[in-house]
C-alpha positions as CSV (number, residue, x, y, z in Angstrom):
1,X,140.2,31.1,-51.7
2,X,143.2,31.3,-49.2
3,X,145.2,28.1,-48.3
4,X,143.6,24.7,-48.4
5,X,142.8,22.8,-45.3
6,X,145.4,20.1,-46.1
7,X,147.9,22.0,-48.5
8,X,149.6,18.8,-49.3
9,X,146.4,17.3,-51.0
10,X,146.9,19.6,-54.0
11,X,149.7,21.3,-55.7
12,X,149.4,23.8,-58.4
13,X,152.9,23.5,-59.2
14,X,152.4,20.0,-60.1
15,X,149.3,20.3,-62.0
16,X,151.3,22.7,-64.0
17,X,153.7,20.0,-64.7
18,X,150.9,17.6,-65.6
19,X,149.3,20.1,-68.1
20,X,152.8,20.9,-69.4
21,X,153.4,16.9,-70.2
22,X,149.6,16.7,-71.8
23,X,150.8,19.7,-74.5
24,X,154.2,18.2,-75.0
25,X,152.6,14.9,-75.7
26,X,151.2,16.8,-78.5
27,X,154.3,18.3,-79.8
28,X,153.7,16.8,-83.4
29,X,150.3,17.9,-83.6
30,X,151.3,21.3,-82.7
31,X,154.4,21.4,-85.0
32,X,156.7,22.3,-81.9
33,X,160.2,22.7,-83.0
34,X,162.2,19.3,-83.2
35,X,164.4,20.5,-80.3
36,X,161.5,21.0,-78.3
37,X,162.0,17.4,-77.0
38,X,165.5,18.4,-75.6
39,X,164.4,21.8,-74.3
40,X,161.2,20.9,-72.4
41,X,163.2,19.0,-69.6
42,X,164.6,22.7,-68.8
43,X,161.3,24.0,-67.9
44,X,161.0,24.7,-64.2
45,X,157.9,25.8,-62.6
46,X,158.0,27.8,-59.1
47,X,155.6,29.3,-56.7
48,X,155.9,31.5,-53.6
49,X,152.6,29.6,-52.0
50,X,151.0,26.6,-53.4
51,X,147.8,28.5,-53.5
52,X,144.8,29.1,-55.9
53,X,143.9,32.6,-56.8
54,X,141.1,32.8,-58.9
55,X,137.2,32.1,-57.6
56,X,137.0,29.8,-60.5
57,X,136.4,26.0,-60.8
58,X,138.9,25.8,-63.6
59,X,142.8,25.4,-63.3
60,X,143.3,29.0,-64.8
61,X,146.9,29.6,-63.2
62,X,148.0,26.1,-63.9
63,X,146.9,25.7,-67.5
64,X,148.5,29.2,-68.4
65,X,151.6,28.1,-66.6
66,X,152.0,25.5,-68.6
67,X,151.5,27.2,-71.8
68,X,154.0,29.7,-71.1
69,X,156.1,26.7,-70.4
70,X,155.7,25.8,-74.0
71,X,156.3,29.4,-75.1
72,X,159.3,29.6,-73.2
73,X,160.4,26.4,-74.6
74,X,160.0,27.4,-78.1
75,X,161.6,30.9,-77.6
76,X,164.5,28.9,-76.4
77,X,164.5,27.0,-79.5
78,X,164.9,30.0,-81.5
79,X,167.7,31.5,-79.2
80,X,169.4,28.5,-80.0
81,X,169.4,29.3,-83.7
82,X,170.9,32.8,-82.4
83,X,173.5,31.9,-80.2
84,X,174.1,28.0,-80.7
85,X,173.6,28.0,-76.8
86,X,171.9,25.0,-75.3
87,X,170.6,23.8,-72.4
88,X,169.3,27.0,-71.2
89,X,167.0,27.0,-67.9
90,X,163.5,28.2,-68.3
91,X,161.2,29.4,-65.6
92,X,157.9,29.9,-65.1
93,X,156.7,31.6,-62.0
94,X,152.9,30.9,-61.1
95,X,152.3,34.1,-59.4
96,X,153.6,35.8,-62.4
97,X,151.2,33.6,-64.7
98,X,148.2,34.7,-62.4
99,X,149.2,38.5,-62.8
100,X,148.9,38.0,-66.6
101,X,145.7,36.4,-66.4
102,X,144.2,39.9,-64.9
103,X,146.9,42.2,-66.2
104,X,144.3,44.9,-67.2
105,X,143.2,45.1,-63.5
106,X,146.8,45.8,-62.2
107,X,147.7,48.3,-64.9
108,X,147.6,52.0,-63.9
109,X,148.3,55.4,-66.0
110,X,149.0,58.0,-63.8
111,X,148.5,56.3,-61.0
112,X,145.0,55.3,-61.8
113,X,143.6,51.9,-62.5
114,X,140.7,50.8,-65.2
115,X,138.1,51.2,-62.3
116,X,139.2,54.4,-61.0
117,X,137.3,57.4,-61.0
118,X,139.0,60.1,-63.4
119,X,141.2,57.5,-65.1
120,X,139.2,58.5,-68.3
121,X,140.9,61.8,-68.4
122,X,144.1,60.1,-68.5
123,X,143.3,58.2,-71.5
124,X,142.4,61.2,-73.7
125,X,144.9,63.1,-75.6
126,X,146.2,60.9,-78.0
127,X,147.9,62.1,-80.8
128,X,148.8,60.7,-84.4
129,X,149.8,61.9,-87.7
130,X,147.7,63.1,-90.3
131,X,148.0,60.9,-93.7
132,X,146.7,63.5,-95.8
133,X,149.4,66.3,-95.6
134,X,152.6,66.3,-97.5
135,X,154.4,66.2,-94.3
136,X,153.8,64.6,-91.1
137,X,151.9,66.7,-88.7
138,X,151.1,66.0,-84.9
139,X,147.2,66.5,-84.3
140,X,145.7,66.5,-80.7
141,X,142.9,64.2,-80.6
142,X,140.6,65.5,-77.5
143,X,138.2,62.4,-77.5
144,X,139.0,58.8,-76.7
145,X,138.4,55.9,-78.9
146,X,135.3,54.4,-77.4
147,X,133.6,56.4,-80.5
148,X,130.1,55.3,-79.9
149,X,129.9,55.1,-76.4
150,X,129.7,51.4,-76.3
151,X,131.9,51.3,-73.2
152,X,131.0,54.7,-71.2
153,X,127.4,54.5,-71.5
154,X,126.0,52.1,-68.9
155,X,122.9,51.3,-70.7
156,X,124.8,50.8,-73.9
157,X,127.4,48.6,-72.3
158,X,125.0,46.2,-70.9
159,X,124.2,45.3,-74.5
160,X,126.9,42.8,-74.2
161,X,125.6,40.8,-71.3
162,X,123.9,37.6,-70.4
163,X,120.1,37.3,-70.1
164,X,117.3,34.5,-69.6
165,X,115.0,34.2,-72.5
166,X,111.7,33.6,-72.9
167,X,112.4,29.7,-72.6
168,X,112.9,29.7,-68.5
169,X,116.4,28.0,-67.6
170,X,117.6,29.0,-71.2
171,X,120.0,32.0,-71.1
172,X,121.4,34.0,-74.2
173,X,124.4,36.4,-74.2
174,X,123.6,39.1,-76.6
175,X,127.0,41.1,-77.5
176,X,126.5,44.6,-79.1
177,X,130.3,44.5,-79.7
178,X,131.6,48.1,-79.8
179,X,128.6,49.4,-81.5
180,X,125.5,48.6,-79.6
181,X,122.7,50.3,-81.6
182,X,122.2,47.2,-83.9
183,X,121.8,44.7,-80.9
184,X,119.9,47.0,-79.3
185,X,117.4,47.9,-81.8
186,X,117.1,44.0,-83.1
187,X,115.5,43.3,-79.6
188,X,113.2,46.4,-79.7
189,X,115.1,48.9,-77.6
190,X,116.2,52.5,-78.3
191,X,119.8,52.8,-78.7
192,X,120.3,55.5,-76.2
193,X,118.3,55.8,-72.9
194,X,120.1,58.5,-70.8
195,X,117.3,58.4,-68.0
196,X,118.8,54.5,-67.5
197,X,121.9,55.0,-65.1
198,X,120.9,52.0,-62.3
199,X,122.3,48.6,-63.1
200,X,119.0,47.3,-61.6
201,X,116.9,49.5,-63.9
202,X,119.1,48.7,-66.9
203,X,118.7,44.9,-66.3
204,X,115.2,45.2,-66.1
205,X,114.7,46.7,-69.6
206,X,117.1,44.9,-71.4
207,X,116.3,41.5,-69.8
208,X,112.6,42.0,-70.2
209,X,113.1,42.9,-74.0
210,X,115.4,39.5,-74.5
211,X,112.6,37.5,-72.5
212,X,110.3,38.2,-75.6
213,X,112.4,36.1,-77.5
214,X,113.0,32.2,-77.7
215,X,116.9,31.0,-78.4
216,X,115.7,30.2,-81.7
217,X,114.4,33.4,-82.6
218,X,117.5,35.2,-81.2
219,X,119.9,32.9,-83.3
220,X,118.0,34.3,-86.4
221,X,118.2,38.2,-85.3
222,X,121.7,37.6,-84.7
223,X,122.3,35.7,-88.0
224,X,120.3,38.5,-89.9
225,X,122.0,41.3,-88.2
226,X,125.3,39.8,-88.1
227,X,125.9,40.7,-84.1
228,X,127.7,38.1,-81.8
229,X,125.7,36.5,-79.3
230,X,125.2,33.0,-78.7
231,X,123.2,30.5,-76.3
232,X,125.0,30.0,-72.9
233,X,125.5,26.0,-73.3
234,X,126.4,23.3,-70.8
235,X,129.5,21.4,-72.1
236,X,127.8,18.4,-72.4
237,X,125.4,19.9,-74.7
238,X,128.1,22.1,-76.7
239,X,130.5,18.7,-77.7
240,X,127.2,17.3,-79.4
241,X,126.8,20.2,-81.5
242,X,128.1,19.5,-84.8
243,X,130.3,22.6,-84.2
244,X,131.6,21.1,-80.7
245,X,132.0,17.4,-82.4
246,X,134.1,19.1,-85.2
247,X,136.3,21.1,-82.8
248,X,136.9,18.7,-79.9
249,X,139.1,16.8,-82.4
250,X,141.4,20.1,-83.2
251,X,144.5,20.5,-81.4
252,X,144.5,23.9,-79.0
253,X,146.3,25.8,-82.0
254,X,147.2,24.8,-85.4
255,X,150.3,25.5,-87.8
256,X,150.2,25.1,-91.7
257,X,152.6,25.8,-94.4
258,X,151.1,28.2,-96.9
259,X,154.0,28.1,-99.6
260,X,157.2,26.3,-99.3
261,X,159.2,27.9,-102.1
262,X,160.5,30.7,-100.2
263,X,164.3,29.9,-98.7
264,X,165.1,29.9,-95.2
265,X,165.7,33.2,-93.6
266,X,168.2,33.3,-90.6
267,X,167.0,35.5,-87.7
268,X,168.5,39.0,-87.9
269,X,171.7,39.3,-86.3
270,X,171.3,40.5,-82.6
271,X,173.1,43.0,-80.6
272,X,175.2,42.3,-77.3
273,X,172.6,41.6,-75.3
274,X,170.6,38.6,-76.9
275,X,167.0,39.6,-77.6
276,X,165.4,36.4,-79.4
277,X,163.5,38.5,-81.6
278,X,165.2,41.5,-82.0
279,X,165.4,42.9,-85.9
280,X,161.8,40.8,-86.3
281,X,158.9,43.3,-87.8
282,X,155.4,42.3,-86.3
283,X,152.4,44.1,-87.8
284,X,149.5,43.9,-85.4
285,X,146.0,44.5,-86.9
286,X,143.6,43.9,-83.9
287,X,141.5,45.2,-81.4
288,X,140.6,43.9,-77.9
289,X,142.8,41.8,-75.7
290,X,143.8,38.5,-77.3
291,X,145.2,39.8,-80.5
292,X,146.9,42.5,-78.9
293,X,148.3,40.3,-76.3
294,X,149.8,38.0,-79.0
295,X,151.8,40.8,-80.1
296,X,152.7,42.4,-76.8
297,X,154.3,39.1,-76.3
298,X,156.4,39.2,-79.5
299,X,157.5,42.6,-78.3
300,X,158.6,41.1,-74.9
301,X,161.3,39.0,-77.0
302,X,162.5,42.1,-79.0
303,X,160.5,42.1,-81.9
304,X,159.5,45.7,-83.7
305,X,155.8,45.6,-83.2
306,X,153.6,48.3,-85.1
307,X,150.2,47.9,-84.1
308,X,147.6,49.4,-86.7
309,X,143.9,50.5,-86.1
310,X,141.4,52.4,-88.0
311,X,140.3,56.1,-87.2
312,X,137.0,54.9,-88.0
313,X,136.5,51.9,-85.6
314,X,135.9,51.7,-81.8
315,X,138.1,50.4,-79.5
316,X,138.3,50.1,-75.5
317,X,140.8,52.9,-74.5
318,X,142.1,51.4,-71.3
319,X,142.9,48.2,-72.7
320,X,145.3,49.9,-74.7
321,X,147.5,50.9,-71.8
322,X,148.5,47.4,-70.6
323,X,148.0,46.0,-74.4
324,X,150.1,48.4,-76.3
325,X,153.3,47.8,-74.3
326,X,156.4,48.2,-76.2
327,X,154.7,49.1,-79.2
328,X,154.4,51.9,-81.8
329,X,150.9,52.5,-82.9
330,X,149.2,54.1,-86.1
331,X,146.2,54.8,-87.6
332,X,145.3,53.8,-91.3
333,X,142.1,53.6,-93.1
334,X,142.5,50.3,-95.4
335,X,139.4,51.2,-97.4
336,X,141.2,54.7,-98.5
337,X,144.0,54.7,-101.4
338,X,146.2,56.4,-99.2
339,X,146.1,53.9,-96.4
340,X,146.2,51.1,-98.5
341,X,149.4,52.5,-100.2
342,X,151.3,53.0,-96.7
343,X,150.2,49.9,-95.2
344,X,151.4,48.0,-98.5
345,X,154.7,50.2,-98.2
346,X,154.8,48.5,-94.4
347,X,154.1,44.9,-95.7
348,X,157.1,45.1,-97.9
349,X,159.4,44.4,-94.7
350,X,157.2,42.6,-92.6
351,X,157.9,39.1,-91.0
352,X,155.0,38.5,-88.9
353,X,151.3,39.5,-89.0
354,X,148.8,39.3,-86.2
355,X,145.1,39.4,-87.5
356,X,142.4,39.5,-84.4
357,X,139.5,40.4,-86.8
358,X,136.8,37.8,-88.1
359,X,138.0,35.2,-90.5
360,X,137.9,36.8,-94.1
361,X,137.7,40.3,-93.1
362,X,141.2,40.9,-94.5
363,X,140.7,38.5,-97.7
364,X,138.1,40.7,-98.6
365,X,140.6,43.7,-98.3
366,X,143.1,41.6,-100.4
367,X,145.2,41.3,-97.4
368,X,144.6,37.5,-96.2
369,X,146.9,34.8,-95.5
370,X,146.9,33.3,-99.2
371,X,147.8,36.8,-100.9
372,X,150.7,37.6,-98.4
373,X,152.0,34.3,-98.9
374,X,152.3,34.9,-102.6
375,X,153.7,38.2,-101.9
376,X,156.4,36.5,-99.6
377,X,157.1,34.0,-102.3
378,X,157.8,36.8,-104.9
379,X,160.3,38.8,-102.5
380,X,161.8,35.9,-101.7
381,X,161.1,36.0,-97.8
382,X,158.3,34.0,-96.4
383,X,155.5,35.8,-94.5
384,X,154.0,34.7,-91.2
385,X,150.5,35.2,-90.7
386,X,148.7,34.5,-87.2
387,X,144.9,34.3,-86.8
388,X,142.9,34.9,-83.6
389,X,139.4,34.7,-83.7
390,X,136.3,33.3,-81.4
391,X,134.7,30.0,-82.8
392,X,137.7,28.5,-84.4
393,X,138.3,27.8,-88.1
394,X,136.4,24.6,-88.8
395,X,132.8,23.6,-88.5
396,X,129.3,25.7,-89.3
397,X,130.1,28.5,-87.0
398,X,133.6,29.2,-87.9
399,X,132.7,32.4,-89.7
400,X,130.5,33.7,-86.6
401,X,131.7,37.0,-84.8
402,X,132.6,36.6,-81.1
403,X,134.4,37.7,-78.1
404,X,135.8,36.3,-75.0
405,X,132.3,36.1,-72.8
406,X,130.6,34.6,-76.1
407,X,133.2,31.7,-76.2
408,X,132.9,31.1,-72.2
409,X,129.2,30.8,-72.9
410,X,129.1,28.6,-75.6
411,X,131.6,26.1,-74.6
412,X,130.1,25.6,-71.1
413,X,132.4,27.5,-69.0
414,X,129.7,30.0,-68.1
415,X,127.5,27.3,-66.6
416,X,130.6,25.7,-64.9
417,X,131.2,29.2,-63.1
418,X,127.6,29.8,-62.1
419,X,127.4,25.9,-60.5
420,X,130.7,26.8,-58.7
421,X,128.8,29.1,-56.6
422,X,125.6,27.3,-56.3
423,X,123.7,28.9,-59.1
424,X,121.3,27.0,-61.2
425,X,122.3,29.4,-64.1
426,X,125.3,30.3,-65.8
427,X,127.6,33.0,-65.0
428,X,130.5,34.8,-66.9
429,X,133.7,34.1,-65.0
430,X,135.6,37.4,-63.8
431,X,138.2,39.0,-65.7
432,X,139.4,38.5,-69.7
433,X,141.3,35.2,-68.9
434,X,140.2,33.5,-71.7
435,X,141.7,36.2,-74.0
436,X,144.8,36.6,-72.4
437,X,145.2,33.0,-72.9
438,X,144.2,32.8,-76.4
439,X,146.8,35.5,-76.7
440,X,149.7,33.4,-75.3
441,X,148.7,30.4,-77.6
442,X,149.2,32.9,-80.9
443,X,152.4,33.9,-79.6
444,X,153.4,30.4,-79.4
445,X,152.0,30.0,-82.8
446,X,154.0,32.9,-84.2
447,X,157.1,31.6,-82.5
448,X,156.7,28.2,-83.9
449,X,156.0,29.9,-87.3
450,X,159.3,31.8,-87.0
451,X,161.2,29.0,-86.1
452,X,160.2,27.0,-89.3
453,X,160.6,29.9,-91.7
454,X,164.3,29.8,-90.0
455,X,165.2,26.4,-90.6
456,X,162.7,25.4,-93.4
457,X,161.9,28.3,-95.5
458,X,158.2,29.0,-96.7
459,X,155.5,31.3,-95.3
460,X,153.4,30.0,-92.3
461,X,150.1,30.4,-90.8
462,X,149.0,30.3,-87.2
463,X,145.6,29.7,-86.0
464,X,144.0,30.2,-82.6
465,X,140.7,30.8,-80.9
466,X,139.1,31.7,-77.8
467,X,137.0,28.1,-78.1
468,X,140.1,26.4,-78.6
469,X,141.1,27.8,-75.4
470,X,137.9,27.0,-73.5
471,X,138.2,23.5,-74.7
472,X,141.5,23.1,-73.5
473,X,140.8,24.0,-70.2
474,X,137.9,21.4,-69.9
475,X,140.9,18.9,-70.9
476,X,142.9,20.1,-68.1
477,X,140.1,19.4,-65.8
478,X,138.1,21.5,-63.1
479,X,139.5,21.3,-59.3
480,X,138.3,18.1,-57.6
481,X,135.0,18.5,-55.7
482,X,137.1,18.8,-52.3
483,X,139.1,21.9,-53.7
484,X,136.0,23.6,-54.8
485,X,134.2,23.0,-51.5
486,X,137.2,24.6,-49.8
487,X,137.3,27.2,-52.2
488,X,133.7,28.0,-52.0
489,X,134.1,28.7,-47.9
490,X,136.0,31.6,-48.5
491,X,134.1,33.3,-51.0
492,X,132.7,36.7,-49.7
493,X,128.9,37.5,-49.6
494,X,129.3,39.9,-52.2
495,X,130.6,37.3,-54.7
496,X,128.2,34.7,-53.8
497,X,125.4,37.4,-54.3
498,X,126.5,37.8,-58.0
499,X,123.9,36.6,-60.8
500,X,123.9,35.9,-64.6
501,X,123.0,39.5,-65.3
502,X,125.9,41.0,-63.7
503,X,128.2,42.1,-66.1
504,X,131.6,41.0,-66.4
505,X,132.8,44.4,-65.1
506,X,130.7,44.1,-61.7
507,X,131.9,40.4,-61.4
508,X,135.8,41.3,-61.9
509,X,135.4,44.3,-59.4
510,X,133.8,42.2,-56.9
511,X,136.5,39.0,-57.4
512,X,139.2,41.8,-57.4
513,X,138.4,43.5,-53.9
514,X,138.1,39.7,-52.8
515,X,141.4,38.9,-53.8
516,X,143.1,42.3,-52.8
517,X,142.1,40.9,-49.2
518,X,142.9,37.6,-49.3
519,X,146.3,37.7,-51.4
520,X,147.7,41.3,-50.6
521,X,151.4,39.6,-51.8
522,X,149.7,39.3,-55.1
523,X,149.7,42.9,-55.5
524,X,153.0,43.7,-55.0
525,X,153.7,45.8,-57.8
526,X,157.4,46.0,-57.4
527,X,157.6,42.1,-57.7
528,X,155.2,41.6,-60.4
529,X,154.7,44.9,-62.6
530,X,156.9,47.5,-63.9
531,X,156.8,51.1,-64.5
532,X,157.5,53.2,-67.5
533,X,157.5,56.9,-68.3
534,X,155.2,57.2,-71.3
535,X,156.0,60.2,-73.7
536,X,152.6,59.4,-75.5
537,X,150.3,59.4,-72.2
538,X,152.5,62.0,-70.5
539,X,152.3,59.7,-67.7
540,X,153.8,57.1,-65.7
541,X,152.6,53.5,-67.1
542,X,152.3,50.4,-64.7
543,X,152.1,47.1,-66.6
544,X,152.4,43.1,-65.6
545,X,156.0,42.2,-66.5
546,X,156.6,39.3,-68.8
547,X,155.9,35.8,-67.4
548,X,159.0,33.6,-69.0
549,X,162.5,33.9,-67.8
550,X,165.1,32.4,-70.0
551,X,168.6,32.0,-68.8
552,X,171.1,34.4,-70.6
553,X,167.9,36.0,-72.6
554,X,167.0,39.7,-72.2
555,X,163.3,39.6,-71.8
556,X,161.0,42.9,-71.7
557,X,160.4,46.1,-73.5
558,X,162.4,48.9,-75.0
559,X,159.6,51.3,-74.7
560,X,156.5,52.1,-72.4
561,X,152.9,52.2,-73.8
562,X,150.9,54.6,-76.0
563,X,147.3,55.2,-76.9
564,X,146.2,54.0,-80.5
565,X,147.3,56.0,-83.6
566,X,150.3,57.7,-81.7
567,X,152.8,57.4,-84.4
568,X,153.9,57.5,-88.0
569,X,152.9,54.7,-90.2
570,X,156.9,53.5,-90.3
571,X,159.2,50.8,-89.1
572,X,161.7,53.7,-88.1
573,X,160.9,53.6,-84.5
574,X,163.8,55.9,-83.2
575,X,164.5,56.3,-79.5
576,X,161.4,58.2,-78.3
577,X,161.2,59.8,-75.0
578,X,159.9,56.7,-73.0
579,X,162.3,55.6,-70.1
580,X,161.9,52.8,-67.3
581,X,161.4,54.1,-64.2
């Protein structure tokens, strides 16, 4: 990484402007507000140093900055509805956009980060309200939300990883999700191996099992067991599949009208300091990064975000530290009569629902987009429903389960990453970048839907996917061979030693150490992060600041982070004991 030999030969700012222009050219397909045409000229991109930060062949910072420019433009259109003021300057800082893409590795709780020893103790002790008592009672939870040790147990953690198959040169990313048992058992392995702790030993055991199967056999096993998993394909091969051909024709995100009978709903009155989404209620039903990022961004603009999780489903504890900034969090069992009753009380006042589960999961519970649009029509106030998933919503794989690494493998991102470091094999890129970028697209979809409801009425459906983000990345294009060659010269021996079987955690840790040394200014927390005292963690929580700046608009949170299940299932948030340092 570092400066390019000829810094005038490539400008990340100019490239961000170009990609922003590509997105603006799709304004009609993306249903961007009519006023966006006039607003887009107010978007300015800036950087402290024209540098490429990530050891990745794709234009991650530039594409993110372009998306943030669209986000800021739609948010500014909503601000016009509130105040009538036009021509607000919108600033996108490329360094802030870079920090946004690996924010979970910059976040800390009690001064400890994701990879620091002892951080797990900081994540325990969450509190929630008991739903089965006549009054709300705080209960101490001595365990974290990694209920099935899919993250904390190194052997089970590697049930989500990339391995070579029985066919030399073909690789398959199995994914035990947050459960691990099913994936391990389907390839003939025990669900627990307490004797295995060393990475190489674990890889030898699991990869040997995967090598017993062809790609076709693994696909059949995944389908039979309803597991996430996919072959690592090259981009040219993916786009010739039926699913690839279908989805390359789709825009990066889609907006559709669910019902048009509801009258327009003006934005709620705001306080003296204009917060664009003040008074807007967002119900988040998501796990892990992309979905929570949608709601986190809406919270930055002033929405009241209530995150609903199940007490019976695992989650990754540390991702809650940055992902739950600004939110209230509660546990509800939507398969119980008590949980459904409370959930429906919350729905009565909701404006936006963010759904991060597999397509159709909430339809089965009776809370899908069509059902809630009917509810919106009956109450005379339309509902906005935002879906986030892995494979998109059209094509033969639309209902497959998936995660970031699955999307990166199927679309060809992993093969491109491997080629970048001169490997003849795929390798997943560092950090949950596709997750965070998909979250940004989901926030744009939500803001656009809200604008539509405010100006045209009705209920609206926004749909985003990890796969569509990766396809946008290919549309934006990889760095030129000259830029990639210069990047390769600055990679450390440790990074160049990585292989397909290294986990995303190991790859990210290695990349992080390299970036800390090369770009110390990027880790200036006083510039790119902010610190809150969190009453629920009982510690200071440090998280990456919002990226978008809009003239005359307050953007930021009104509370710190908290673990899942910390609050009563209510829209009465109160003031709480959090405060900004």
